[in-house]
N, CA, C and O atoms as a GROMACS GRO file, in nm:
protein
  336
    1MET      N    1 -11.707   2.562 -11.260
    1MET     CA    2 -11.679   2.421 -11.242
    1MET      C    3 -11.663   2.393 -11.093
    1MET      O    4 -11.583   2.456 -11.023
    2GLY      N    5 -11.741   2.298 -11.047
    2GLY     CA    6 -11.734   2.261 -10.906
    2GLY      C    7 -11.636   2.149 -10.884
    2GLY      O    8 -11.566   2.105 -10.976
    3ALA      N    9 -11.633   2.105 -10.764
    3ALA     CA   10 -11.544   1.994 -10.728
    3ALA      C   11 -11.601   1.863 -10.786
    3ALA      O   12 -11.722   1.846 -10.798
    4ILE      N   13 -11.510   1.774 -10.820
    4ILE     CA   14 -11.551   1.644 -10.873
    4ILE      C   15 -11.592   1.556 -10.756
    4ILE      O   16 -11.517   1.542 -10.659
    5PRO      N   17 -11.712   1.496 -10.764
    5PRO     CA   18 -11.757   1.408 -10.654
    5PRO      C   19 -11.666   1.287 -10.636
    5PRO      O   20 -11.594   1.248 -10.728
    6ILE      N   21 -11.671   1.231 -10.518
    6ILE     CA   22 -11.582   1.120 -10.482
    6ILE      C   23 -11.605   0.998 -10.571
    6ILE      O   24 -11.511   0.925 -10.598
    7LEU      N   25 -11.729   0.976 -10.616
    7LEU     CA   26 -11.758   0.861 -10.702
    7LEU      C   27 -11.689   0.875 -10.838
    7LEU      O   28 -11.642   0.776 -10.894
    8GLU      N   29 -11.683   0.997 -10.890
    8GLU     CA   30 -11.614   1.018 -11.016
    8GLU      C   31 -11.464   0.998 -11.001
    8GLU      O   32 -11.399   0.943 -11.090
    9TRP      N   33 -11.408   1.041 -10.889
    9TRP     CA   34 -11.266   1.017 -10.864
    9TRP      C   35 -11.237   0.868 -10.855
    9TRP      O   36 -11.138   0.820 -10.908
   10ALA      N   37 -11.325   0.796 -10.787
   10ALA     CA   38 -11.307   0.651 -10.774
   10ALA      C   39 -11.313   0.584 -10.910
   10ALA      O   40 -11.236   0.492 -10.938
   11ALA      N   41 -11.405   0.628 -10.995
   11ALA     CA   42 -11.416   0.570 -11.129
   11ALA      C   43 -11.291   0.602 -11.212
   11ALA      O   44 -11.242   0.516 -11.285
   12LEU      N   45 -11.241   0.724 -11.201
   12LEU     CA   46 -11.119   0.761 -11.274
   12LEU      C   47 -10.999   0.678 -11.228
   12LEU      O   48 -10.919   0.634 -11.310
   13VAL      N   49 -10.987   0.658 -11.098
   13VAL     CA   50 -10.878   0.576 -11.046
   13VAL      C   51 -10.893   0.431 -11.091
   13VAL      O   52 -10.795   0.366 -11.126
   14LEU      N   53 -11.017   0.381 -11.090
   14LEU     CA   54 -11.042   0.244 -11.134
   14LEU      C   55 -11.006   0.226 -11.282
   14LEU      O   56 -10.946   0.125 -11.319
   15VAL      N   57 -11.042   0.323 -11.366
   15VAL     CA   58 -11.005   0.316 -11.508
   15VAL      C   59 -10.853   0.315 -11.523
   15VAL      O   60 -10.800   0.238 -11.603
   16LEU      N   61 -10.784   0.399 -11.450
   16LEU     CA   62 -10.639   0.405 -11.458
   16LEU      C   63 -10.575   0.274 -11.413
   16LEU      O   64 -10.483   0.224 -11.479
   17VAL      N   65 -10.622   0.219 -11.302
   17VAL     CA   66 -10.566   0.094 -11.250
   17VAL      C   67 -10.591  -0.020 -11.348
   17VAL      O   68 -10.501  -0.100 -11.374
   18LEU      N   69 -10.712  -0.029 -11.402
   18LEU     CA   70 -10.743  -0.136 -11.497
   18LEU      C   71 -10.664  -0.122 -11.627
   18LEU      O   72 -10.626  -0.222 -11.686
   19ALA      N   73 -10.640   0.001 -11.671
   19ALA     CA   74 -10.561   0.022 -11.792
   19ALA      C   75 -10.416  -0.023 -11.770
   19ALA      O   76 -10.357  -0.087 -11.858
   20VAL      N   77 -10.360   0.009 -11.656
   20VAL     CA   78 -10.223  -0.034 -11.625
   20VAL      C   79 -10.217  -0.186 -11.612
   20VAL      O   80 -10.122  -0.249 -11.658
   21LEU      N   81 -10.318  -0.245 -11.548
   21LEU     CA   82 -10.323  -0.391 -11.536
   21LEU      C   83 -10.333  -0.457 -11.674
   21LEU      O   84 -10.267  -0.558 -11.698
   22ALA      N   85 -10.414  -0.402 -11.762
   22ALA     CA   86 -10.430  -0.459 -11.896
   22ALA      C   87 -10.299  -0.462 -11.972
   22ALA      O   88 -10.274  -0.552 -12.052
   23VAL      N   89 -10.215  -0.364 -11.948
   23VAL     CA   90 -10.087  -0.358 -12.018
   23VAL      C   91  -9.982  -0.447 -11.953
   23VAL      O   92  -9.902  -0.509 -12.023
   24HIS      N   93  -9.981  -0.454 -11.821
   24HIS     CA   94  -9.872  -0.521 -11.751
   24HIS      C   95  -9.897  -0.666 -11.713
   24HIS      O   96  -9.804  -0.734 -11.671
   25LEU      N   97 -10.020  -0.715 -11.725
   25LEU     CA   98 -10.046  -0.854 -11.690
   25LEU      C   99  -9.979  -0.949 -11.790
   25LEU      O  100  -9.984  -0.925 -11.910
   26ARG      N  101  -9.916  -1.053 -11.741
   26ARG     CA  102  -9.851  -1.151 -11.828
   26ARG      C  103  -9.952  -1.243 -11.896
   26ARG      O  104  -9.933  -1.285 -12.010
   27ASP      N  105 -10.061  -1.276 -11.824
   27ASP     CA  106 -10.165  -1.362 -11.880
   27ASP      C  107 -10.251  -1.279 -11.975
   27ASP      O  108 -10.313  -1.181 -11.934
   28LEU      N  109 -10.255  -1.318 -12.103
   28LEU     CA  110 -10.328  -1.241 -12.202
   28LEU      C  111 -10.478  -1.241 -12.176
   28LEU      O  112 -10.545  -1.141 -12.203
   29LEU      N  113 -10.531  -1.350 -12.126
   29LEU     CA  114 -10.674  -1.357 -12.097
   29LEU      C  115 -10.713  -1.257 -11.988
   29LEU      O  116 -10.813  -1.187 -12.001
   30LYS      N  117 -10.634  -1.252 -11.883
   30LYS     CA  118 -10.662  -1.156 -11.775
   30LYS      C  119 -10.645  -1.013 -11.824
   30LYS      O  120 -10.720  -0.924 -11.782
   31GLY      N  121 -10.549  -0.988 -11.910
   31GLY     CA  122 -10.529  -0.855 -11.966
   31GLY      C  123 -10.646  -0.812 -12.052
   31GLY      O  124 -10.689  -0.696 -12.046
   32ALA      N  125 -10.698  -0.904 -12.134
   32ALA     CA  126 -10.814  -0.871 -12.218
   32ALA      C  127 -10.937  -0.844 -12.133
   32ALA      O  128 -11.016  -0.754 -12.163
   33LEU      N  129 -10.955  -0.922 -12.027
   33LEU     CA  130 -11.070  -0.899 -11.939
   33LEU      C  131 -11.056  -0.768 -11.862
   33LEU      O  132 -11.156  -0.698 -11.840
   34ALA      N  133 -10.935  -0.733 -11.821
   34ALA     CA  134 -10.914  -0.604 -11.754
   34ALA      C  135 -10.946  -0.488 -11.850
   34ALA      O  136 -11.003  -0.387 -11.809
   35LEU      N  137 -10.909  -0.505 -11.976
   35LEU     CA  138 -10.941  -0.403 -12.076
   35LEU      C  139 -11.091  -0.390 -12.098
   35LEU      O  140 -11.143  -0.280 -12.116
   36ALA      N  141 -11.162  -0.504 -12.096
   36ALA     CA  142 -11.308  -0.501 -12.112
   36ALA      C  143 -11.376  -0.432 -11.995
   36ALA      O  144 -11.468  -0.352 -12.014
   37VAL      N  145 -11.332  -0.462 -11.874
   37VAL     CA  146 -11.391  -0.398 -11.756
   37VAL      C  147 -11.360  -0.249 -11.756
   37VAL      O  148 -11.445  -0.168 -11.719
   38MET      N  149 -11.238  -0.212 -11.797
   38MET     CA  150 -11.203  -0.071 -11.806
   38MET      C  151 -11.294   0.002 -11.905
   38MET      O  152 -11.338   0.113 -11.878
   39SER      N  153 -11.321  -0.061 -12.019
   39SER     CA  154 -11.409   0.000 -12.118
   39SER      C  155 -11.551   0.013 -12.065
   39SER      O  156 -11.619   0.112 -12.094
   40ALA      N  157 -11.598  -0.085 -11.989
   40ALA     CA  158 -11.732  -0.078 -11.933
   40ALA      C  159 -11.743   0.035 -11.830
   40ALA      O  160 -11.843   0.107 -11.828
   41VAL      N  161 -11.642   0.051 -11.747
   41VAL     CA  162 -11.643   0.161 -11.648
   41VAL      C  163 -11.636   0.295 -11.720
   41VAL      O  164 -11.704   0.390 -11.681
   42LEU      N  165 -11.556   0.303 -11.825
   42LEU     CA  166 -11.546   0.427 -11.902
   42LEU      C  167 -11.679   0.459 -11.971
   42LEU      O  168 -11.717   0.575 -11.980
   43ALA      N  169 -11.749   0.356 -12.019
   43ALA     CA  170 -11.881   0.378 -12.079
   43ALA      C  171 -11.980   0.430 -11.976
   43ALA      O  172 -12.061   0.518 -12.006
   44ALA      N  173 -11.973   0.378 -11.854
   44ALA     CA  174 -12.061   0.428 -11.748
   44ALA      C  175 -12.029   0.574 -11.717
   44ALA      O  176 -12.119   0.654 -11.690
   45MET      N  177 -11.901   0.609 -11.720
   45MET     CA  178 -11.862   0.748 -11.696
   45MET      C  179 -11.914   0.839 -11.807
   45MET      O  180 -11.963   0.948 -11.780
   46PHE      N  181 -11.904   0.795 -11.933
   46PHE     CA  182 -11.956   0.874 -12.045
   46PHE      C  183 -12.107   0.897 -12.030
   46PHE      O  184 -12.156   1.007 -12.051
   47PHE      N  185 -12.178   0.791 -11.992
   47PHE     CA  186 -12.322   0.804 -11.975
   47PHE      C  187 -12.356   0.900 -11.862
   47PHE      O  188 -12.448   0.980 -11.872
   48HIS      N  189 -12.280   0.892 -11.754
   48HIS     CA  190 -12.301   0.983 -11.640
   48HIS      C  191 -12.275   1.128 -11.678
   48HIS      O  192 -12.343   1.218 -11.630
   49TRP      N  193 -12.177   1.151 -11.765
   49TRP     CA  194 -12.142   1.286 -11.806
   49TRP      C  195 -12.231   1.340 -11.917
   49TRP      O  196 -12.209   1.451 -11.966
   50GLY      N  197 -12.332   1.262 -11.957
   50GLY     CA  198 -12.428   1.312 -12.055
   50GLY      C  199 -12.389   1.288 -12.200
   50GLY      O  200 -12.432   1.363 -12.288
   51ALA      N  201 -12.310   1.186 -12.226
   51ALA     CA  202 -12.272   1.151 -12.362
   51ALA      C  203 -12.317   1.007 -12.392
   51ALA      O  204 -12.234   0.916 -12.394
   52PRO      N  205 -12.447   0.987 -12.414
   52PRO     CA  206 -12.497   0.850 -12.431
   52PRO      C  207 -12.446   0.782 -12.558
   52PRO      O  208 -12.426   0.661 -12.560
   53TRP      N  209 -12.425   0.860 -12.665
   53TRP     CA  210 -12.375   0.798 -12.788
   53TRP      C  211 -12.232   0.748 -12.771
   53TRP      O  212 -12.197   0.640 -12.817
   54ALA      N  213 -12.151   0.827 -12.705
   54ALA     CA  214 -12.014   0.782 -12.678
   54ALA      C  215 -12.014   0.662 -12.585
   54ALA      O  216 -11.932   0.571 -12.601
   55ALA      N  217 -12.105   0.660 -12.488
   55ALA     CA  218 -12.114   0.548 -12.396
   55ALA      C  219 -12.157   0.421 -12.470
   55ALA      O  220 -12.101   0.314 -12.445
   56MET      N  221 -12.255   0.432 -12.558
   56MET     CA  222 -12.300   0.314 -12.633
   56MET      C  223 -12.190   0.263 -12.727
   56MET      O  224 -12.172   0.142 -12.740
   57PHE      N  225 -12.120   0.353 -12.791
   57PHE     CA  226 -12.011   0.312 -12.879
   57PHE      C  227 -11.899   0.244 -12.800
   57PHE      O  228 -11.847   0.141 -12.842
   58GLU      N  229 -11.862   0.302 -12.688
   58GLU     CA  230 -11.757   0.244 -12.604
   58GLU      C  231 -11.797   0.106 -12.554
   58GLU      O  232 -11.716   0.013 -12.555
   59LEU      N  233 -11.920   0.091 -12.512
   59LEU     CA  234 -11.966  -0.036 -12.459
   59LEU      C  235 -11.980  -0.142 -12.567
   59LEU      O  236 -11.941  -0.257 -12.547
   60SER      N  237 -12.035  -0.105 -12.682
   60SER     CA  238 -12.058  -0.205 -12.786
   60SER      C  239 -11.930  -0.242 -12.859
   60SER      O  240 -11.905  -0.360 -12.883
   61VAL      N  241 -11.850  -0.145 -12.895
   61VAL     CA  242 -11.731  -0.174 -12.975
   61VAL      C  243 -11.613  -0.213 -12.888
   61VAL      O  244 -11.555  -0.320 -12.907
   62CYS      N  245 -11.577  -0.130 -12.794
   62CYS     CA  246 -11.456  -0.155 -12.715
   62CYS      C  247 -11.475  -0.267 -12.614
   62CYS      O  248 -11.395  -0.361 -12.609
   63ALA      N  249 -11.580  -0.259 -12.534
   63ALA     CA  250 -11.601  -0.362 -12.432
   63ALA      C  251 -11.662  -0.488 -12.490
   63ALA      O  252 -11.647  -0.595 -12.432
   64GLY      N  253 -11.730  -0.478 -12.603
   64GLY     CA  254 -11.794  -0.594 -12.662
   64GLY      C  255 -11.714  -0.659 -12.772
   64GLY      O  256 -11.653  -0.764 -12.752
   65PHE      N  257 -11.713  -0.595 -12.889
   65PHE     CA  258 -11.653  -0.656 -13.007
   65PHE      C  259 -11.503  -0.680 -12.993
   65PHE      O  260 -11.454  -0.788 -13.024
   66ILE      N  261 -11.430  -0.581 -12.947
   66ILE     CA  262 -11.285  -0.594 -12.935
   66ILE      C  263 -11.248  -0.703 -12.835
   66ILE      O  264 -11.153  -0.778 -12.857
   67THR      N  265 -11.323  -0.712 -12.725
   67THR     CA  266 -11.296  -0.815 -12.625
   67THR      C  267 -11.320  -0.954 -12.683
   67THR      O  268 -11.241  -1.046 -12.662
   68VAL      N  269 -11.430  -0.971 -12.755
   68VAL     CA  270 -11.459  -1.100 -12.818
   68VAL      C  271 -11.350  -1.135 -12.920
   68VAL      O  272 -11.308  -1.250 -12.930
   69LEU      N  273 -11.307  -1.036 -12.995
   69LEU     CA  274 -11.200  -1.058 -13.092
   69LEU      C  275 -11.070  -1.100 -13.023
   69LEU      O  276 -11.004  -1.194 -13.067
   70PHE      N  277 -11.033  -1.030 -12.916
   70PHE     CA  278 -10.912  -1.066 -12.841
   70PHE      C  279 -10.923  -1.207 -12.783
   70PHE      O  280 -10.827  -1.284 -12.792
   71LEU      N  281 -11.038  -1.241 -12.724
   71LEU     CA  282 -11.055  -1.374 -12.665
   71LEU      C  283 -11.049  -1.483 -12.771
   71LEU      O  284 -10.993  -1.590 -12.746
   72ALA      N  285 -11.105  -1.458 -12.888
   72ALA     CA  286 -11.098  -1.557 -12.997
   72ALA      C  287 -10.955  -1.577 -13.045
   72ALA      O  288 -10.912  -1.690 -13.067
   73VAL      N  289 -10.881  -1.469 -13.060
   73VAL     CA  290 -10.741  -1.480 -13.103
   73VAL      C  291 -10.658  -1.552 -12.998
   73VAL      O  292 -10.574  -1.636 -13.033
   74ILE      N  293 -10.680  -1.522 -12.871
   74ILE     CA  294 -10.606  -1.590 -12.764
   74ILE      C  295 -10.638  -1.739 -12.764
   74ILE      O  296 -10.547  -1.821 -12.751
   75ALA      N  297 -10.765  -1.774 -12.780
   75ALA     CA  298 -10.803  -1.916 -12.781
   75ALA      C  299 -10.744  -1.988 -12.901
   75ALA      O  300 -10.699  -2.102 -12.888
   76LEU      N  301 -10.744  -1.924 -13.017
   76LEU     CA  302 -10.689  -1.989 -13.137
   76LEU      C  303 -10.538  -2.004 -13.131
   76LEU      O  304 -10.484  -2.106 -13.173
   77THR      N  305 -10.469  -1.904 -13.078
   77THR     CA  306 -10.323  -1.915 -13.072
   77THR      C  307 -10.280  -2.013 -12.964
   77THR      O  308 -10.180  -2.083 -12.982
   78GLU      N  309 -10.351  -2.020 -12.853
   78GLU     CA  310 -10.316  -2.118 -12.750
   78GLU      C  311 -10.343  -2.260 -12.797
   78GLU      O  312 -10.268  -2.351 -12.763
   79ALA      N  313 -10.449  -2.279 -12.876
   79ALA     CA  314 -10.477  -2.412 -12.929
   79ALA      C  315 -10.369  -2.454 -13.027
   79ALA      O  316 -10.329  -2.570 -13.030
   80ARG      N  317 -10.322  -2.362 -13.106
   80ARG     CA  318 -10.218  -2.391 -13.205
   80ARG      C  319 -10.084  -2.422 -13.134
   80ARG      O  320 -10.010  -2.512 -13.176
   81GLU      N  321 -10.054  -2.347 -13.028
   81GLU     CA  322  -9.928  -2.372 -12.954
   81GLU      C  323  -9.931  -2.508 -12.886
   81GLU      O  324  -9.827  -2.573 -12.875
   82GLN      N  325 -10.047  -2.553 -12.839
   82GLN     CA  326 -10.056  -2.683 -12.774
   82GLN      C  327 -10.042  -2.796 -12.875
   82GLN      O  328  -9.991  -2.902 -12.840
   83ASP      N  329 -10.085  -2.775 -13.000
   83ASP     CA  330 -10.072  -2.877 -13.103
   83ASP      C  331  -9.926  -2.899 -13.141
   83ASP      O  332  -9.886  -3.011 -13.173
   84GLU      N  333  -9.848  -2.795 -13.137
   84GLU     CA  334  -9.707  -2.805 -13.178
   84GLU      C  335  -9.624  -2.858 -13.067
   84GLU      O  336  -9.503  -2.873 -13.083
   0.00000   0.00000   0.00000
C-alpha cells in the first residue's frame, strides 16, 4: 500500500466537513443539500477506487432519491407551518 494522493485526502476531508455540516446546520434545506453534495463526492470516490456499482447506487439513491425526498418533506412541512 502506497501513500494516499493529495486529491484523495482532500476528498476525504471534504466528505467529513460536509457530513458535519449536514448534521449541525440549523437550516434543514442547507443540511439536505450538504448531505447531497457529500453523497456525490463519496460516489466520485467510489468510482475512482474501482467500485462503479457502489458509486452508481450512492449517486442514484443517496444523492438523488433521498435528497428529493428530504426536499419534498421540508417543502410540505414549511407550507403547513405557514398555514397555521
